[in-house]
Legacy VTK file of the C-alpha trace (Angstrom):
# vtk DataFile Version 3.0
C-alpha trace
ASCII
DATASET POLYDATA
POINTS 433 float
74.980 98.519 92.162
76.997 100.963 94.217
76.265 101.426 97.886
74.724 104.754 98.802
76.404 104.788 102.202
73.143 104.418 104.112
73.621 100.771 105.085
74.536 99.884 108.654
78.050 98.936 109.687
77.109 95.293 110.176
75.339 94.853 106.842
76.792 91.979 104.804
75.825 92.253 101.140
76.279 89.826 98.249
77.686 91.278 95.018
76.939 88.255 92.848
78.696 85.190 91.477
79.212 86.228 87.843
82.980 86.556 88.428
84.209 82.960 89.001
87.817 83.984 89.784
86.769 86.707 92.219
86.357 85.316 95.745
85.240 88.662 97.225
81.490 88.035 97.047
80.589 89.472 100.450
81.246 92.889 101.902
80.899 94.670 105.214
80.617 98.449 105.493
82.622 100.091 108.300
81.313 103.523 109.283
83.008 105.941 111.663
84.808 108.628 109.691
83.069 111.809 108.576
85.510 112.922 105.850
87.791 111.400 103.202
89.649 108.299 104.454
93.112 108.345 102.863
95.304 105.938 104.863
95.150 102.316 105.996
97.871 100.675 108.088
97.872 97.007 109.025
98.672 96.495 112.710
98.610 92.693 112.902
96.726 89.731 111.405
93.386 91.002 112.721
93.602 94.778 113.181
94.147 97.828 111.020
94.054 101.589 111.506
92.361 104.141 109.240
92.892 107.902 109.049
92.083 110.856 106.830
90.819 114.386 106.547
88.713 114.319 109.733
91.892 114.066 111.842
90.752 110.853 113.540
92.521 107.509 113.749
90.186 104.516 114.063
91.370 100.974 114.829
89.232 98.085 113.543
88.945 94.334 113.922
88.938 93.124 110.323
87.177 89.831 111.010
84.253 91.253 112.993
84.115 94.823 111.670
84.193 96.111 115.246
85.630 99.564 115.927
88.182 98.970 118.710
89.819 102.353 119.339
89.138 105.970 118.388
92.019 108.459 118.630
91.446 112.202 118.316
94.949 113.606 118.661
94.828 115.998 115.685
92.761 119.068 114.887
93.288 118.995 111.114
93.633 116.404 108.353
96.182 113.620 108.722
98.919 113.769 106.072
100.853 110.561 106.820
100.554 107.445 108.969
102.781 104.457 109.659
103.256 101.727 112.255
106.257 100.755 114.364
107.139 97.917 116.721
108.329 98.407 120.291
109.087 96.066 123.199
107.059 96.337 126.393
107.169 93.754 129.153
109.445 91.611 127.020
106.818 91.329 124.268
106.602 93.137 120.907
103.780 95.651 120.491
102.724 97.791 117.528
102.229 101.557 117.744
101.010 104.164 115.261
102.703 107.385 114.212
100.601 110.067 112.528
101.392 113.480 111.044
98.891 116.251 110.453
98.379 119.631 108.808
98.055 121.012 112.353
101.889 120.759 112.503
101.957 117.939 115.054
103.244 114.398 115.081
101.454 111.934 117.323
101.973 108.486 118.794
98.666 107.501 120.403
98.180 110.119 123.147
101.710 111.552 122.917
102.246 114.429 120.492
104.887 116.987 119.611
105.023 120.084 117.422
106.887 120.062 114.111
106.851 121.461 110.598
104.122 120.108 108.296
105.085 116.506 107.574
104.250 114.753 104.303
105.834 111.314 104.869
107.056 109.027 107.645
109.647 106.245 107.643
110.444 103.735 110.408
113.941 102.298 109.979
114.452 98.554 110.350
116.886 97.424 113.022
117.445 100.989 114.254
115.679 102.584 117.192
114.750 105.791 115.345
112.179 106.954 112.815
112.093 109.814 110.304
109.646 112.492 109.239
109.868 114.332 105.938
108.597 117.739 104.868
110.574 120.943 104.609
113.153 119.184 106.775
114.213 115.605 107.359
113.885 115.026 111.118
115.244 112.047 113.047
113.267 111.040 116.150
113.851 108.553 118.926
111.095 106.062 119.794
110.173 108.207 122.809
109.553 111.193 120.510
112.737 113.131 121.191
114.130 115.021 118.190
117.664 113.728 117.628
118.735 115.795 114.620
117.466 117.298 111.386
118.687 118.307 107.957
118.891 121.863 106.714
117.335 122.748 103.362
117.607 126.065 101.560
114.961 125.427 98.916
111.200 125.559 98.508
110.716 121.885 97.605
110.008 119.576 100.512
110.472 115.829 100.987
107.417 113.944 99.721
108.616 110.313 100.003
111.469 108.346 101.585
112.900 104.826 101.417
115.549 103.136 103.539
118.791 102.087 101.835
121.631 99.836 103.116
124.317 101.154 105.489
122.088 103.819 107.111
121.436 105.788 103.939
118.073 107.309 103.042
116.699 108.201 99.588
114.268 111.117 99.669
112.175 112.533 96.814
112.297 116.328 96.535
110.539 117.735 93.453
112.544 116.406 90.457
115.489 115.131 92.508
116.294 112.193 94.732
118.506 113.292 97.613
120.673 110.677 99.318
121.088 111.317 103.049
123.683 109.699 105.312
122.447 108.972 108.834
125.193 108.975 111.455
124.061 106.994 114.507
127.090 107.620 116.687
126.417 107.446 120.440
128.254 110.743 120.848
126.272 112.759 118.299
123.586 111.788 115.818
123.450 113.626 112.495
121.910 113.475 109.032
123.623 114.956 105.982
122.684 115.231 102.300
125.589 113.754 100.318
124.259 113.215 96.776
121.625 114.724 94.479
120.307 112.473 91.699
118.876 114.842 89.095
117.939 112.376 86.340
114.166 112.909 86.399
112.748 115.581 84.116
109.546 116.106 86.122
108.232 115.906 89.692
108.763 112.548 91.387
105.393 111.134 92.421
106.368 107.679 93.765
109.375 106.130 95.488
109.669 102.492 96.571
112.262 99.990 97.796
112.211 96.849 95.595
114.750 94.658 97.406
118.098 94.972 99.170
119.792 95.936 95.908
117.250 98.110 94.087
114.827 100.974 94.594
112.600 102.717 92.052
111.136 106.149 91.401
108.321 107.317 89.132
107.647 110.833 87.860
104.737 112.955 86.668
105.723 112.614 83.009
105.958 108.791 83.004
109.616 108.164 83.818
110.300 104.972 85.788
113.895 104.664 86.985
115.458 101.697 88.791
118.408 102.603 91.011
121.175 100.575 92.612
120.555 100.787 96.365
124.282 100.842 97.216
126.009 103.091 94.656
122.823 104.913 93.430
123.519 104.403 89.729
120.710 103.930 87.192
120.070 100.255 86.489
117.117 100.710 84.129
115.190 103.608 82.635
111.643 103.378 81.266
109.882 106.298 79.603
106.246 105.268 79.401
104.384 106.649 76.400
101.028 105.069 75.643
100.627 104.020 72.021
97.909 105.719 69.974
94.690 103.856 69.246
94.276 102.227 65.836
92.983 104.619 63.232
94.588 107.731 64.723
96.081 110.125 62.225
99.547 110.210 63.786
101.585 107.005 64.013
103.200 107.967 67.289
102.422 110.044 70.345
104.692 112.930 71.078
105.063 114.184 74.626
103.631 117.584 73.778
100.506 116.069 72.222
99.525 114.053 75.270
98.009 114.995 78.603
100.608 114.594 81.317
98.054 112.953 83.589
97.842 110.099 81.055
101.495 109.319 81.762
101.834 110.346 85.404
103.034 107.574 87.730
100.862 107.957 90.829
101.909 104.822 92.717
104.406 101.968 92.686
104.083 98.510 94.262
106.471 95.547 94.323
106.928 91.989 95.550
110.719 92.180 95.370
110.869 91.175 91.713
107.915 92.646 89.824
107.085 96.349 89.946
103.541 97.557 89.227
103.149 101.203 88.232
99.881 103.124 88.214
100.257 105.224 85.048
97.355 107.632 84.570
94.322 105.365 84.303
96.474 102.411 83.223
98.758 99.752 84.688
102.306 98.735 83.792
104.161 95.661 85.122
107.958 95.482 84.958
110.395 92.743 86.029
113.087 94.562 88.011
115.394 91.527 88.085
115.252 90.689 84.354
114.858 94.369 83.310
111.957 93.552 81.009
108.381 94.671 80.511
105.962 91.968 81.686
102.515 93.376 80.872
100.614 96.627 80.453
97.103 97.987 80.052
96.574 101.544 78.856
93.041 101.854 80.253
92.500 99.871 83.436
90.003 102.280 85.042
87.856 105.208 83.956
89.974 107.642 86.020
93.465 107.802 87.519
94.672 104.731 89.397
95.566 105.763 92.962
96.938 102.555 94.500
98.199 99.150 93.344
99.266 95.907 94.966
100.661 92.499 94.010
98.751 89.724 95.762
100.400 86.562 97.076
98.908 84.522 94.214
100.555 86.752 91.595
97.427 88.718 90.779
97.433 92.522 90.572
94.946 94.748 92.388
94.215 98.397 91.620
91.848 101.117 92.811
90.879 104.389 91.204
89.288 107.802 91.430
86.326 106.245 89.607
85.391 104.382 92.819
86.249 100.898 91.588
88.593 98.206 92.891
89.780 95.707 90.283
91.654 92.404 90.279
93.857 91.464 87.315
95.467 88.228 86.271
98.670 87.938 84.247
97.908 85.739 81.237
99.875 84.711 78.174
99.070 86.735 75.079
97.227 85.079 72.169
99.102 83.812 69.130
101.279 86.453 67.396
98.865 86.573 64.447
96.147 87.992 66.702
96.221 91.687 67.666
97.402 92.535 71.171
95.745 95.241 73.317
96.780 98.827 72.688
99.856 99.654 74.722
102.625 102.215 74.641
105.970 102.987 73.152
108.765 102.654 75.669
112.408 103.541 75.868
113.953 100.892 78.030
117.184 99.251 79.024
120.094 100.323 81.187
120.955 103.944 80.586
122.834 106.615 82.450
121.903 110.256 82.401
123.660 110.891 79.091
121.867 107.968 77.422
118.495 109.262 78.564
119.022 112.816 77.436
120.235 111.898 73.967
117.186 109.670 73.522
117.150 105.901 73.288
115.678 104.069 70.297
111.927 103.602 70.363
110.441 100.115 70.195
106.880 98.837 70.171
106.043 96.674 73.146
104.065 94.427 70.826
107.427 93.190 69.500
108.736 92.118 72.913
108.913 88.354 73.377
107.250 86.901 76.454
104.913 89.866 76.898
101.800 88.957 78.890
98.392 90.592 79.256
96.484 91.870 82.278
92.987 90.377 82.205
90.233 91.679 84.459
88.916 88.870 86.705
87.252 90.873 89.478
85.466 94.213 89.770
84.547 95.250 93.306
81.790 97.855 93.192
80.811 99.290 96.546
82.241 102.769 97.034
80.558 105.923 95.752
83.756 108.008 95.853
87.419 107.721 94.869
89.060 104.665 96.447
92.277 105.918 98.027
94.015 102.651 98.957
93.538 99.129 100.300
95.108 96.638 102.706
95.118 92.867 102.232
94.653 90.402 105.105
95.064 87.266 103.013
92.222 84.799 103.420
90.592 87.083 105.992
89.814 89.577 103.253
90.601 93.015 101.910
89.852 96.488 103.293
89.402 99.596 101.131
88.994 103.264 102.082
87.404 106.041 100.089
86.397 109.656 99.649
82.843 108.536 100.542
84.002 108.411 104.223
83.579 104.623 104.328
85.767 101.576 104.756
84.659 98.320 103.164
85.872 94.896 104.276
85.633 92.546 101.292
85.317 88.887 102.267
85.465 85.472 100.625
81.737 84.666 100.665
82.258 80.886 100.624
84.727 81.030 103.529
82.456 83.320 105.561
79.506 80.997 104.987
81.549 78.024 106.218
82.664 79.951 109.299
79.081 80.903 110.121
77.959 77.283 109.713
80.779 76.077 111.953
79.914 78.657 114.612
76.241 77.586 114.453
77.101 73.902 114.887
79.364 74.694 117.831
76.608 76.721 119.482
74.097 73.894 118.963
76.527 71.423 120.538
76.978 73.733 123.522
73.216 74.051 123.934
72.794 70.286 123.762
75.520 69.887 126.347
73.523 72.059 128.742
LINES 1 434
433 0 1 2 3 4 5 6 7 8 9 10 11 12 13 14 15 16 17 18 19 20 21 22 23 24 25 26 27 28 29 30 31 32 33 34 35 36 37 38 39 40 41 42 43 44 45 46 47 48 49 50 51 52 53 54 55 56 57 58 59 60 61 62 63 64 65 66 67 68 69 70 71 72 73 74 75 76 77 78 79 80 81 82 83 84 85 86 87 88 89 90 91 92 93 94 95 96 97 98 99 100 101 102 103 104 105 106 107 108 109 110 111 112 113 114 115 116 117 118 119 120 121 122 123 124 125 126 127 128 129 130 131 132 133 134 135 136 137 138 139 140 141 142 143 144 145 146 147 148 149 150 151 152 153 154 155 156 157 158 159 160 161 162 163 164 165 166 167 168 169 170 171 172 173 174 175 176 177 178 179 180 181 182 183 184 185 186 187 188 189 190 191 192 193 194 195 196 197 198 199 200 201 202 203 204 205 206 207 208 209 210 211 212 213 214 215 216 217 218 219 220 221 222 223 224 225 226 227 228 229 230 231 232 233 234 235 236 237 238 239 240 241 242 243 244 245 246 247 248 249 250 251 252 253 254 255 256 257 258 259 260 261 262 263 264 265 266 267 268 269 270 271 272 273 274 275 276 277 278 279 280 281 282 283 284 285 286 287 288 289 290 291 292 293 294 295 296 297 298 299 300 301 302 303 304 305 306 307 308 309 310 311 312 313 314 315 316 317 318 319 320 321 322 323 324 325 326 327 328 329 330 331 332 333 334 335 336 337 338 339 340 341 342 343 344 345 346 347 348 349 350 351 352 353 354 355 356 357 358 359 360 361 362 363 364 365 366 367 368 369 370 371 372 373 374 375 376 377 378 379 380 381 382 383 384 385 386 387 388 389 390 391 392 393 394 395 396 397 398 399 400 401 402 403 404 405 406 407 408 409 410 411 412 413 414 415 416 417 418 419 420 421 422 423 424 425 426 427 428 429 430 431 432
């Protein structure tokens, strides 16, 4: 059963043992926010920060569920949050950067005015960070504005990824704009040098796969893999879900289908595989081999909002329907048996001309080596849309939701062993007295 949100923060509840491959059999409810919680950022092995529409940033101890810090630097909803590392006293420390609808950027108690910011990016190996919105702004670690781009268009920057050689890829409506960051000691500057206009609809997701590739996903189901150095298209996937058996039409045409069924809301990667949240379904693609790995047209009852590849190769997803699900990649049954309903895809390595003229259609059921996504865990605890999650390995998983709650999902067997160990240690101490 779903939680109604009335349980205390320290309540540990059992969700049953009917899912043998799902270790998350214990949960802990973390209460503190009073509006939708949209962002989670891992600080270290034990701590994470949460933020959302109430304008607050709360820092938690994942193992104990204790609320460690409460920051109230914003007066309106938080629109982006990220972490950064700085050196103090010769030791590395982690700080948080937040952006808000109140037109301020904040690092802990330090804040500065800016345009409304929709995304943040901390560059690796460079002592600056970026904010995106109507402008791309470059900031020093002490919050001094170094330079900014100049745009003469309505569309703002909604996502950014770092590319080699101090280049930045930024999503702006249907385009990806490549910016060159000049880090000269004399004068720092940022300049738009290339516009990649290969998407036919608004870009919803942008992600760096590895040093050589990045990917973008659009509202109409286009997934494009780009070379991170010369920005050419390495693979193009146009995701069209296949019609159910018994439908009158043999194929789905774009105009006959709801765009939300195809919209790519989120992308996740482990450096080789890419998982796309496509409407209420999931799609797994091997970016190195340029092949489809697995797909599931209906993974949740509503749109999938966030995905992740776990260290053990499993896939995790969360949805507007309030559920969090764990999937396992499994070999398909023998060819004589029917495979799950999937989609038609146009795939391969195409340039802009190849995409516009239309590549040949092919059923995914004919692809050799195709695997299936099998549900092995269903985490039911939230009563509102689950916005995202953060994994702490064996310490557990934390989810945030529109129900104002965070839930720390734990390995029930491990937690039981830890409690037993702590009890034995306490008994030994008492006997020693």
